[in-house]
N, C-alpha and C positions, 0 to 999 in steps of 0.2 A: 433587605434592600428592595426598593420598589421596582415593580415590573409593569410595563405597559404592553398590552397585547400587540405583537408585531408579526407580520407574515413570516413564515419560516423561510421563504425563498428571498427575503429582503437581504441585500448585501450587508456584510458585517459592519461596514462604515456607517450605513444608514441606521442600523439597529443601535450602534453606539451613540449616534446623534440623538435618537429618541430617548434612550436611557439617560443620556447626559441631561437633556432638558427636563426629564421627570425628576431627576435628583436635584436640579436647580429649583424646580417647583416645590419639592419637599422642604428645601432650606428657606424658601420664601415665607413659610408659615411662621417660623421663629423669627425671621429677619424683620417682619412687619411690626411685631410687638417690641423687639429689642431696638429697632430703629426709631420707633416713636419715642421710647424712653430716652434714647440718646439725643434726639432733637430737643426734647423738653429740658434735659440737663444742660445742653449747650446754650439754649435760650436763657436759662437761669444764670449761666456763667457770664453771658454777654450783657445781661440786663443793665448793669451799671456802667458799661463801658461805651455804649454807642446809643444812637438815636433809637428810641423804643419802637417807633413806627417801622423803622427798617428791620429791627430784630423780629417784630411780629410778622412782617411780610416774609422775611427769610424763613421763619418757623412754619408759616402757613404753606409755602411752596414745598419745603422739605417734608412736612407731614403728608402732603399729597403724594410725593414721590415714594416715601417709605411705605405708606399704607397701600400703595398700588401693588405691593408684594402679594396682598391677599388675592387680588384679581389674577396676577400672574400664577399664583399657586393653583387656583381653580383651573385655569386654562392649560397649564403645563402638565397637570396630573390627570387630565381628562382621558379616560380609557379610549383606546382605538386610534390614538394620534398617529398620523403617518409622518414620514421624513420631511416632506415639503412644509407641512404645518409646523413641525418642530423647528425647522430652520428659521421660518419667519418669526416664531415666538422668541427664539434665542437672539435674533438680531434686535427685536424690540426691547428685550430684556437688557441687552448690552447697551443700547442707546439710553434707556432709563438709568442704568448704572453710571454711565458717563455724566448725565445731568446731576445725579445724586453726588457723585464724586466731586464735581465742580462746586456744588453747594457746600460740601464740607470743606473744601479747600479755601473758599472765600471767607470763611469765618475768621481767619487770622487777620484779615484787613479791618475787622471790627475793633481790634485792640487799639486803644487810644495812644498807647506808648509801647510799641513792640520791643523797644530796647530794654524794657523793664521785665524781668523774668516773672514777676508776680502777675503781670497782665497777660503775657503771651503763653506762659507755661501751662495753665489749665486748659486753654484752647487746644494747644498742640497735643496735650495728653489725651484729650477726648478723641481727637482725630486719629492719633496713633492707636487707640483702642479700637476704633471703628475699622481701621486698616487691618489690625491683627485679627479681628472677628471675621473680616472678609476672607482672610487666608483660609479659614475653615469652611465658611458657607459657600465660597466660590472654588473650592478645591478641585471640583470636577472639570472646570473650564478655565483654561489659561486666559482667553480673551476677556471673559466676564470679570476675572480678577483684576486684570490690568485696567479695564475701563473704569473701575471704581477706585482702585488704590492710587494709580498715578495722578488723576486729577485731585485726589484728596491730599496727598502728601507733597506734590510738586510745589504748590505755593508756599507752604510752611518752610520747606527746605530752601527755596530761593530767598525768602524773606530773612531767615536766620543766617544764611550765608552772607547776605548783603548788609544786614543790620543786626548783628548778634547782640544778645543781652550782655551788659558789661560784666555781670557776675558769672556768665557762662559763655565765654567767647567762642568755644568750639561746639556750640549747640547745633549749628547748621550741619557740621560734619557728622556729628553724632546721629542726627535725624536721617542724614543720607545713608549712613551705615545701617540704621534700623530698616530703611526702605530696602536696601540690598539684601538684608537678612530675610525680610519677608519674601522677597523674590525667590531666594533659595529654599526657604521653608515651603512655599507654595509649589515649587517645582517638585520637591520630594513627595508632598501630599498628592499632587496631580498624577505623577507617574505611578505611585502605588495604587491609587484609587482606579485610574484608568486601566492599569494592567489587571487588577482584580476583576473589574467589570468585563473586560474583554475575555478573560479566561472563563468567567461565568457564562457569558453569552455563547462562547464556543462550546462549552460543556453542555449547555441546554440544547444547542442545535444538534450536537452529536447524540444526546439522549433522545431527542425527538426522532432523528433518523433511525436510531436503533429500535425505538418503540414501534415505528411504522413497519420496519422489517419484521419485528417480532410478531406484530398483530396480523400482518398480511402473509406470513409464511404459509406455504402449502402444507407443511408438516405440523402436527401437534407438538408443542414445546412446553415443557414444565421444568421448573427449578425445584429440586427436592433437597431438603436439609434433614438429615436423619431419615425417618420414615415419612415425614410430612411434606405436602406440597405447599410451597410459599408463593409461587407465582406460576401463571399459565397464560397461554395466548388464546385468542378466540377460536382457533381451529380445534384446540383440545376440548373447549366447551361444546362446540358443535358436534365433535366426534362422540362425546359422552352424553350429549343431550341434556345438559343441566346448566343452571346459572353459576356464576363465579362463586357465589356465597356457599354453594354446596361443595366446591372443590378446594378452595383455599383453606388450609389447615387440616384437610383430611389426609389420612395415611394413604400412601401410594398403593398398598396392597388391596385397598377397598376396590380399586378399579381393575383388579386382576380376577379372572375367574377362579384361579387357584392362588391363594395367598402365599403358598410356598414358592411359587414361581418368582415373586418379587424378592422374598428373603434370599433365595438362592442366587439370583442374578445380581442383586444389588451388592451382595458381599463379593461376588466374583468380579464385578466391575471395579470395586475399590481396590481389590488385590492386584488387578492388572492395569491400574490407572497409570497412564503416562501422558505428557502434554500433547503428543502427536498421534496417539493411538486411541481409537474409540472402541467401546465395547458394544456388541450388538447381540440381540436375542429376539426370538419370535415366540410369542405367547398369546393365548386368547385373552382379550380384555372384555370387561363387562360394563355396559352402559347403565345409566340410571334406571331405565325401565326393565333391566334384567337381561336384555338381549346381549349376545356376545358376538365378537368379530375377531379375526386373526390380525395381530398387530406386530409390526417389526419395530422394535425399540432400539435406539442407538444413544449411548450416553458417554459423556466426557466430564471429568471433574473440573470444577471451577479452579481449584488449585490442588494439584496432586500431593503437595507437601502438607496441606491442611485439609483433611477430609471433612472437617466441620463446616467448611465453606460451601459444601453441597455439590450436587451433580446436576448437569443440564441433560435432560432426556428429550429426544425427538422421536415421535411415533408416527407411523404411517399405516393406515388401514390397507392391508394387502389382500382384501377379499377378491377384488377384481383381478389382481395379478395371479392369485392362486387359481381362480376360476379359468382365467385365460390359459394358464399352464396346463390345467386339467383338460381344457378343450383342445389344446394343441396336442397333448398326448393322445387323446382319442382320435384326433384328425390324422395324426401320424400313423397310428395303428390302422386306421380305416383305409388310408391310401398308400400304405407301405408297399403293397404288391404292385401299385401302379407307377412307383418311382423307377425311373430308368436307371440302368447301371451307369450311364454317363450323367453328367451334370449339364446337359444341353438345354438351350433355349431354342424354341422354334418361333420364327417371325415371318411376317408377310408385310409387303409394302405395295401401295397402289401405283398408278402410272406417274403420279407426282412425287413418288419416293417417300410418301408419308406412311408411317406404321399403321396397319389396320388390325394386326393381331400379334400378341406376344404371349407365349405360354411355354410350359415345360417344367421339368424338375428344377432347373436353375432358378426359377422364381422364388423357390423356398429359401435359397441361399441369399438372395439380395433383398428379400422382403418387399417393401413398397417403393423401392428406389426407382423403378422404371414404370410404375403404374401410370405416370402422366405422359408417357411417350406416345400414346395413341394419338394420331393426327399430326405428328411432328416428323420432320426428317431427322435422320440419324445425327447430323451435326447440330441440330437445334435442341437436342435433349441435353440439358445441362449436366445431368448425372453421368453421361458418358464422357470420360476423361482419359488422359494419358496418350492421346493421339497427336503426333507432331503436325505442324502446319503442312509440311511436305507430304506426310501420309494422307492427310485430308485432301490435299490437292490431287494426288494420284487417284484416290478413291472416287472423288467426284468425276474425274475424267473417265474412269471405267464405267461409272453409272451413266454418264451422258452418252457414252458409246454403246450402252446396253450390253456390256460384256460381263461374263462371270468374273467374280473376284474371290480371292482366297486370303485367309489369315490376316484380316485387319484386327490388330490387337488393341484392346482398350480395357479400362477398369471402371467399376461402379463402386461408389462408397456406400456402405451400409450405415444405418442409423447410429451404430456404435463406433463409427469411424474407421472400421477395418475395410480393406479393399478386396473385391472379388474381380479377378482378371478373366477376360474372355478373349477367345480368338474366333472371329465370325467370318463365315464364308457364305456367298449367295450366288444364285443363278437368276438370270432374267426370265420372266414369264411372258408368253405371247398368247393372244387369244386365237380363235379359230381362223380369223382373217389374217393372222400374222402381225397384228398390231401389238405394240408393246403394252403390257398390262401391269407391269410392276416387277417386283423381286420377291423371292422367298429364300429362306436359308436357315442356318443354325448358328448358334454361338456356343462354343465348348468352353467349359470352365477349365482354365489353365493356371489357377491360383497356385496349386502345389508346385507346378513347374517353375513359375516365376519366383516363388519363395526359395526353391532349391537353387535357382540360378543366383539369386541375391545372396544366399548363404555361401555358395561357392566363391562368389566375388569377395565376400567378407573374409572367408578363410584364406583367400589368396593374399590378403593384405594385413591380416591381423594374427597375432599369436593366440592359439586356441586355449592356452592355460590362463593367461592373464587378461585377454581381450585387448591388449595394447597393440598399436601398430607394429608390424614386423620390419625387417630390414628393407624390404622392397618399398613399402610405403614411406619409411623414413627417408630413403634415398630420394624419392620423388619430392617430398616436402623440403628436404635439404637443398636440392637444386632450385626449387622455386624460391626459397628464402634467399639464396645467394644471388639469383637473378634479380630479385626485388631490391636487394642491397646495392647491387651495381647500378640500378636505375635511380634509386632514391637516396643512397648513402646509408650510413649507419653500420652497425656491426651485427654479425651472426655468431652466436655462441653455440658450441657443441661440447657436451659433457659426457664422457664415457665412464660408466659406473661398473665396478666389479665388487660383489659382496665379499667381505672378509670372512674366512672360516666357514663358508656355507657348506663346503664338502663334508665337514664333520657331521652336520645334521643329516645329510643323505646317508652317510656311512653308518651312523649310530641308530637313527630312528626310522630310516626308510625313505623312499622317494615320495610316498603319499604325504608324509609330514613336510618334506622339503617343498613339494608343490604347493601345499597350503601356505607355507611361509612366503614363497615367491608371490603368490596371489595377494597376500597381505601387503608385502613391500610394494608391489605394483600399485595397489590402491593408495597407499600413503604417498607415493611419488606423484601421482596425479593431483593429490590435494596440496602438495608442497610447491608446485610450480604455478605459473600464470595460466589463464585460460588459453592464451595464444600459443603457449609452448606445446611441444610434442614429446611425450614419454614413450619410448619404444623398447621392446625386448629383442635383443639381437643374438642372444646365446643362452646357455644354461642359467648362469647367475649374472649375466651382463645386461645392463640397460644403457640406453642413450637418451639424453635430454637435449632436444633441439630448442635453442633460444633465439627466435627471429627478432629482429628490430630491438636490440639492446643498445643503450647509449654509451656504455663504458665497460671496462673489465671489472670495475667494482660491482656493477649490477650482476654480472655472472657470478662473481665471488659471493655476493649476498644470497643468491639462489642456491649455490653449492652449500653454503652454511646451513640453510634450511633443510636441504637434503640430508646432510650429515646428521643433523639433529633428529630428523624424523626416522631415519634408519636406526639410530642409536636406541630408540625406544624399544622396550621388550616386545617380542612377538609371541603371543599365546596361541598354542596349537596343541590339541589333544591334552589339555589340562597341564601343559608345561610351558614355561617361559623361556624364550631363546633370545640371547643378546648377540646382536650382529653389528658389524661395522661396514664401512664401504670406502673403497679407494676411488678417487675421482680424478680424471684427467680432463683439463679444460683447454679447448683450442678456440681461437677467434678468427673469423674471416673479416677482413683480408690480412690481419696482422700475422697470422701463423701459417696460412696457406691460401692459395688462390683458387682452389677447386674443392669440390665436396669430398672426393676420395682422399685427397691429401690431408684435408682437415680431419677426417676420421683417423688417419694414421698419426697425425700429431697428437690428437687426444688420446689415442691408444698408448703412445710412447709416454705421455705425461702420466697416464694412469699407472703404468708399470713403475715409474719413478715414485709415485705415491705408495705403491706396494712395497718398494724397496726401503722406503722410509718408515715402515712399520704399519702402513695402512691407516684407515680411519682419518683420512686427510684428503685435501684437494690440492692438486698441483697444476700450474699453468704450463702450457706447452712452450717450447722454444722453436723458433723458425728454423727449418732445415736449410742447409746450404743450397740445396736444389729442390724444387717442388716437382 
């Protein structure tokens, strides 16, 4: 299929326009020759029916129109055509089509006796053939097809409907049916061709984008099938110091200092291949000139199920990283005796409260995060975060009054995204004349203390075995859900779950196995419910699922069915499979209770009814006589 160079950032609609015009231009080459033959054939057919001068004039005009296809072909297939030029050409082409179609349609009026089939039949047959050919040559453009076919067949259809031949009275209706058939045929051709063209353009655009990413990647990338390299990017060529011709087709082990490294790691990569897990190794690589460098290679299979599809490997020269690590180790060893037992920072500010010095062992922990703070006030340093507006206001008031301050807590984000928390305190500094000269102070690393506080907060609201919310957090979320339901309407569902026969596992195989089974069940429950739902563990083998904002009891019943199914699946622990069931009690607010604690009681009672029915089922609560 022809292709005209188009800018990659051109919108798809404009690219389709250019490609459509190019395809029309390709069809013009054949149409010019076939059209000229059709004009000659039609003139020969009309020769004995009408004035010859008129026929010659008609033939001359038609030859000019059909032979203009050659000029259109050159213009439309010209490389580098843009969308505006293509649009202008398409409009001219369609205007020419309309004139050509009118010319073909007028031929029926040359017939001396249209009611005689022998006179009108050959003319109509030639026009029908022209229209049928246009269905193919104009398949890419609906408007171009209509501009030539409608003017060509409309006059014959009208003439045959008004003055049908005596021997074929339904000729006009038959020709009208033929016209409609051509419309349908062209619609099918146009949709198929346009869809194919659009998919090709989209595929080409995606391929170009991927090629740009491939060629500009910072890592060396190679596609290896078997032992041989079949594709590589520019970074790999630069890394190895050789042209592409030396790389493509060469075995991968050639570029390793030790060929056994490649054999060992390529086999290990195939054995451990999964769609989401990459294989990584570090080995010395050899350039074309024989020099070597340490390289970290990461590979993933194109298709883990078909090793023959090859593997994509990404490599990075880690010479600088290893040298940096070595230098860091030397530096750490050199200054280890100078590191303070604390993780403090020492800082100084001038009279305008701008940092003039920042040093201390804490700098090692935060890296370059605060290097740009010199010359800035504390609140102007973007890396200092975690201070509330109220704390900033109080701090600024203390500084304005030249008062000592204590324990301003903030954190600094390191390049890896982790946070280092500090508590800073400072004292004002005055010169010999008693004039305010600035501040100096320290910032102590309190990261461990903040982490421990966060850990304690987490433990206070979560079950340590499963990581699920505990009863305290569940109660809070339940009250919030009920309050929201009262304001906005809707139902709140609560499901109380009790595992069937779980005690047998603890008694027969021990609590360690039982804990592993509970952790697995907890994970499954999280996957079985919606993201907005809460799964909590409230007892040994008891769980609660909170369903906020459900629209009906049927929604709760559907979620319960999913929970029953997921618990019913075997749980494997310590190479043994355990089959469990669960009894579920379901209560809805406000249908079964008007408060959270009462709702829990209704669900609990319903769960015990499910137990009494043999377990492995879900039972809805009934409203108590009094809440």
